[in-house]
C-alpha positions in Angstrom: 20.2 1.1 2.7 18.4 4.3 2.1 15.4 3.4 4.4 17.1 1.5 7.2 15.2 3.5 9.8 12.0 2.0 8.6 12.8 -1.6 9.5 12.9 -1.1 13.3 9.9 1.4 13.4 6.6 -0.1 14.3 4.9 3.3 14.8 1.5 3.6 13.1 2.0 6.2 10.4 -1.2 8.0 11.6 0.9 8.8 14.7 3.4 10.5 12.2 0.5 12.6 10.8 0.3 10.6 7.6 -3.2 9.7 6.4 -3.7 6.6 4.5 -6.7 5.8 2.2 -9.6 3.8 3.5 -8.8 1.0 1.0 -5.7 0.2 3.0 -7.4 -2.0 5.6 -4.9 -1.9 8.5 -2.8 0.9 9.9 0.6 0.7 8.3 3.9 1.3 10.1 7.2 2.3 8.5 8.3 -1.4 8.9 5.2 -2.5 6.9 5.9 0.1 4.3 9.6 -0.9 3.7 8.5 -4.6 3.5 6.0 -3.7 0.8 8.5 -1.4 -0.9 11.1 -4.2 -0.9 8.9 -7.2 -1.9 5.5 -6.0 -2.9 2.2 -7.1 -1.4 2.6 -10.6 -2.8 5.7 -11.3 -0.7 3.4 -11.5 2.3 4.1 -7.9 3.4 0.5 -6.9 3.1 -1.8 -9.8 3.2 -5.2 -8.0 2.9 -4.3 -7.2 -0.7 -3.4 -10.7 -1.7 -6.0 -12.7 0.3 -8.9 -13.2 -2.2 -11.8 -12.6 0.1 -10.3 -9.5 1.7 -9.2 -8.0 -1.6 -12.7 -8.7 -3.1 -14.4 -7.0 -0.1 -12.1 -4.0 -0.3 -12.6 -3.6 -4.0 -16.4 -4.0 -3.6 -16.3 -1.2 -1.0 -13.6 1.1 -2.6 -13.0 -0.2 -6.1 -13.7 3.1 -7.9 -11.3 5.0 -5.5 -8.7 2.3 -6.0 -8.9 2.4 -9.8 -8.9 6.2 -9.8 -5.8 6.3 -7.6 -4.0 3.9 -10.0 -5.0 6.0 -13.0 -4.0 9.2 -11.3 -0.5 7.8 -10.5 0.1 5.7 -13.6 -1.8 7.7 -16.2 -3.8 4.6 -17.1 -5.3 1.5 -15.4 -3.2 -1.5 -16.4 -4.7 -4.7 -17.7 -4.8 -7.7 -15.4 -3.2 -10.9 -16.7 -5.3 -12.7 -19.3 -7.7 -15.3 -17.8 -7.5 -13.9 -14.3 -10.5 -14.8 -12.1 -12.7 -12.0 -10.6 -11.0 -12.4 -7.2 -7.6 -12.4 -8.9 -8.5 -9.1 -10.6 -9.4 -7.7 -7.2 -6.0 -8.8 -5.9 -4.2 -7.4 -8.9 -5.7 -3.9 -8.7 -5.6 -3.6 -4.9 -2.0 -4.8 -4.7 -1.1 -2.3 -7.4 -2.7 0.5 -5.6 -1.2 -0.3 -2.2 2.3 -0.6 -3.7 1.9 2.7 -5.6 0.7 4.4 -2.4 3.6 3.1 -0.4 6.2 4.0 -3.1 4.7 7.5 -3.4 4.8 8.1 0.4 8.2 6.8 1.3 9.9 10.2 1.3 7.1 11.8 3.3 7.3 9.0 6.0 11.1 9.2 6.1 10.8 13.0 6.7 8.2 12.4 9.4 10.4 9.9 11.1 13.3 12.3 11.1 11.2 15.0 12.5 9.8 12.8 15.3 13.3 11.7 16.2 14.3 15.4 16.6 11.5 16.1 19.0 
């Protein structure tokens, strides 16, 4: 597996000099990132994005940033599934943004792990 070193690494990514956005509620580790990378937030890998009240609160506080991040990385903001509840929409967009952030930072974190291992 290309990211095997992530599974056993519980270091906060902040300790690897990686800054995460304020809309990611808890400090991620490489282990958390590979779990999100493999299964997405809905797999249980990142519960703050899929727990209705937490996602709603985060989107209330950071919704504009989240939607801008998605648009910047996808070129558009995708449509949530038809008939989705307001809280379901918050989960949809926050999960999307967290997953995009993780996918876009895997290489950076992998390099930071390698650098830390060399020290």
